[in-house]
C-alpha positions as CSV (number, residue, x, y, z in Angstrom):
1,M,-23.4,-72.2,-73.9
2,V,-24.0,-73.1,-71.0
3,F,-20.3,-73.4,-69.5
4,R,-19.8,-69.7,-71.1
5,K,-23.1,-67.9,-68.8
6,I,-21.4,-70.5,-65.3
7,K,-18.5,-68.5,-65.9
8,R,-19.9,-65.3,-66.5
9,K,-21.6,-65.6,-63.3
10,L,-18.8,-67.4,-61.4
11,N,-16.1,-63.8,-62.8
12,R,-19.2,-61.6,-61.4
13,F,-19.3,-63.2,-58.4
14,I,-15.4,-63.0,-57.9
15,G,-14.9,-59.8,-59.0
16,S,-17.1,-58.6,-56.6
17,I,-15.4,-60.9,-53.7
18,L,-12.4,-59.4,-54.4
19,A,-13.7,-55.9,-54.9
20,R,-15.2,-56.0,-51.2
21,T,-12.0,-57.6,-50.3
22,E,-10.2,-54.6,-51.7
23,V,-13.1,-52.0,-49.5
24,Y,-11.7,-54.2,-46.5
25,K,-9.0,-53.2,-46.2
26,N,-9.3,-50.1,-47.0
27,V,-11.1,-50.1,-44.4
28,V,-8.7,-51.4,-42.2
29,A,-5.9,-49.4,-43.2
30,K,-8.1,-46.3,-42.6
31,Y,-9.1,-48.1,-39.3
32,D,-5.6,-48.3,-38.1
33,D,-4.5,-45.6,-39.1
34,L,-7.1,-43.5,-36.8
35,T,-6.6,-45.9,-34.2
36,T,-2.1,-45.0,-34.6
37,K,-3.2,-40.6,-34.6
38,Y,-6.1,-41.6,-31.3
39,D,-2.9,-43.8,-29.6
40,D,-0.3,-40.2,-30.6
41,L,-3.2,-38.4,-29.3
42,T,-3.7,-40.2,-26.0
43,T,0.3,-39.7,-25.5
44,K,0.4,-36.1,-25.7
45,Y,-3.0,-35.5,-23.5
46,D,-1.2,-38.0,-20.1
47,D,1.9,-35.3,-21.6
48,L,0.4,-32.5,-20.4
49,T,-1.8,-33.9,-18.3
50,T,1.9,-34.4,-16.4
51,K,3.0,-30.8,-17.4
52,Y,-0.7,-30.0,-15.6
53,D,0.2,-31.4,-12.5
54,D,3.5,-30.4,-12.5
55,L,2.3,-26.5,-13.1
56,N,-0.4,-26.7,-10.6
57,K,2.3,-28.5,-8.2
58,N,4.6,-25.3,-8.8
59,I,2.2,-22.7,-8.3
60,A,1.4,-24.2,-5.0
61,E,5.0,-24.3,-3.6
62,K,5.3,-20.3,-4.4
63,Y,1.8,-19.8,-3.2
64,D,2.8,-21.0,0.1
65,E,6.1,-20.0,0.0
66,L,5.2,-16.3,-1.1
67,T,2.0,-16.7,2.0
68,G,4.9,-17.2,4.0
69,K,7.0,-14.6,2.7
70,Y,4.1,-11.9,3.2
71,E,3.3,-13.0,6.9
72,S,7.1,-12.4,7.6
73,L,7.3,-9.4,6.6
74,L,3.1,-8.6,8.1
75,A,5.2,-9.2,11.5
76,K,8.0,-7.0,10.4
77,E,5.7,-4.2,9.7
78,T,3.7,-4.4,13.1
79,N,6.8,-5.0,14.9
80,I,8.5,-1.8,13.3
81,K,4.9,0.1,13.7
82,E,5.0,-1.4,18.2
83,T,8.8,0.0,17.7
84,F,7.6,3.5,16.0
85,W,4.8,4.2,18.0
86,E,7.1,3.2,21.0
87,S,9.6,5.9,20.7
88,R,7.3,9.1,18.9
89,A,6.7,10.5,22.6
90,D,10.5,10.8,22.9
91,N,10.6,13.4,20.2
92,E,7.1,15.5,21.1
93,K,6.5,18.2,23.7
94,E,4.4,20.6,23.4
95,A,4.0,24.0,25.7
96,L,0.8,26.7,26.0
97,F,2.2,30.2,26.8
98,L,0.5,33.6,27.6
99,E,-2.8,31.1,27.8
100,H,-3.7,31.8,24.2
101,F,-0.9,30.1,22.2
102,Y,0.3,26.4,21.9
103,L,3.4,25.1,20.9
104,T,4.1,21.7,19.6
105,S,7.3,20.4,18.1
106,V,4.9,18.2,15.3
107,Y,2.4,19.1,13.0
108,V,-1.0,19.8,14.0
109,A,-4.8,19.0,11.7
110,T,-5.9,22.1,11.5
111,T,-5.9,25.5,8.5
112,A,-2.5,27.0,9.3
113,G,-0.7,30.0,8.1
114,Y,3.0,29.9,7.9
115,Y,6.4,32.3,9.2
116,I,8.4,32.3,6.1
117,T,11.6,33.9,5.8
118,P,13.2,34.7,2.2
119,K,16.1,32.7,2.5
120,G,13.3,29.7,4.3
121,A,11.4,30.0,0.7
122,K,14.6,29.9,-1.5
123,T,14.8,26.9,0.5
124,F,11.8,25.2,-0.1
125,I,11.7,26.3,-4.0
126,E,14.8,24.4,-4.6
127,A,13.9,21.8,-2.4
128,T,10.4,21.2,-4.6
129,E,12.4,21.4,-7.8
130,R,14.7,18.6,-6.7
131,F,12.2,16.1,-5.7
132,K,9.8,17.3,-7.9
133,I,7.3,17.5,-5.2
134,I,3.4,17.7,-5.6
135,E,1.6,17.7,-2.1
136,P,0.1,21.1,0.1
137,V,2.7,23.3,1.7
138,D,2.1,22.4,5.5
139,M,3.2,18.5,4.2
140,F,5.7,19.8,2.6
141,I,7.7,22.3,5.2
142,N,6.9,19.3,8.2
143,N,9.3,17.5,6.4
144,P,12.7,18.6,7.2
145,T,13.7,15.2,5.8
146,Y,13.6,17.2,2.2
147,H,14.2,20.5,2.8
148,D,17.1,20.2,6.3
149,V,14.4,23.2,7.4
150,A,13.2,22.0,10.8
151,N,9.8,23.6,12.2
152,F,7.9,23.5,14.9
153,T,3.5,24.7,15.1
154,Y,2.5,27.4,16.7
155,L,-1.1,27.6,17.4
156,P,-2.7,30.9,18.6
157,F,-5.8,30.9,20.7
158,P,-8.8,33.3,19.4
159,I,-10.1,33.2,23.0
160,S,-8.1,32.6,26.4
161,L,-8.0,28.7,28.4
162,N,-8.4,29.8,31.8
163,K,-12.2,28.4,33.2
164,H,-13.7,32.0,33.3
165,A,-13.1,32.1,29.3
166,F,-16.6,31.3,29.1
167,N,-18.5,32.9,31.4
168,S,-22.0,34.6,29.4
169,T,-23.4,37.6,30.6
170,I,-25.7,37.3,27.4
171,Q,-27.0,34.2,28.2
172,N,-26.7,30.7,30.7
173,A,-24.7,28.3,28.6
174,K,-23.2,25.7,30.4
175,K,-20.1,25.8,31.6
176,P,-17.8,23.4,30.6
177,D,-14.9,22.2,32.4
178,I,-12.2,23.6,30.7
179,S,-8.4,22.4,30.5
180,L,-5.4,23.0,29.2
181,K,-5.6,20.6,26.1
182,P,-3.6,20.7,23.0
183,P,-5.5,20.5,19.7
184,K,-5.8,17.0,18.3
185,K,-2.4,16.4,16.7
186,S,-2.7,14.5,13.1
187,Y,0.6,11.9,12.3
188,F,2.2,11.3,9.3
189,D,3.0,7.2,9.1
190,N,6.1,7.1,7.2
191,L,8.6,4.6,9.1
192,F,11.5,6.3,7.2
193,Y,11.0,10.1,7.7
194,H,9.4,10.7,11.0
195,K,12.3,10.1,13.5
196,F,14.9,12.0,11.6
197,N,12.3,15.1,11.2
198,A,10.9,14.2,15.1
199,Q,14.3,15.1,15.7
200,K,14.9,18.2,13.8
201,C,11.6,19.6,15.0
202,L,12.1,19.1,18.3
203,K,15.2,20.5,18.3
204,A,13.8,23.5,16.7
205,F,10.2,23.4,20.0
206,H,13.5,23.9,23.1
207,K,15.2,26.3,21.2
208,Y,11.6,28.3,20.9
209,S,10.7,27.5,24.4
210,R,13.5,28.2,26.5
211,Q,13.6,31.4,24.7
212,Y,10.6,32.3,25.5
213,A,9.9,30.4,29.1
214,P,9.0,33.4,30.9
215,L,5.6,33.9,28.5
216,K,5.2,29.6,30.0
217,T,0.8,29.4,31.4
218,P,1.2,27.6,34.1
219,K,-0.7,24.2,35.0
220,E,-2.6,25.5,37.4
221,V,-4.6,27.5,34.8
């Protein structure tokens, strides 16, 4: 009887040890599995870190490359503008007629009316439809690149530019120093079309300037 009790207790003890051993084995197996997964994640993290560093390096290199190209374009633009402004004066002419009229080969910033022949109007309509242009009339007319019609500005002054024009018998107004200064000009920074347009306008200017040469206002007036 005593032997059976001892055997029963011994079996329970051995069973308990075996059960715990199995649990320990399961825990160790799960730990090993987690360790393997952790190692895999570490490898992937290192791979992603390497790719991220490479990407940053490529971005930095491309940024430097684009910055260099941008600075080069800025330098070229500056050079083009300098050449552009230096060459404009060769195509800009102006003259005064009968003290009341100002003739210029460039666009003038002012409200304007237009002398347009039926042939010219037809040409402008065709050019508008061809190029699908929607812009102010004065800007469009002033661009022969579209319609190949040279034009010039003919601006009538409301009063004479003679120095006595502002003498008033109504009040003692301050008499300004009147000089033959034309209206302020408005330029369009179109580097591609300006030279071509200016040459056409200059040609038209010379034609009418010679035609009405006897009416030119003397410089000393």
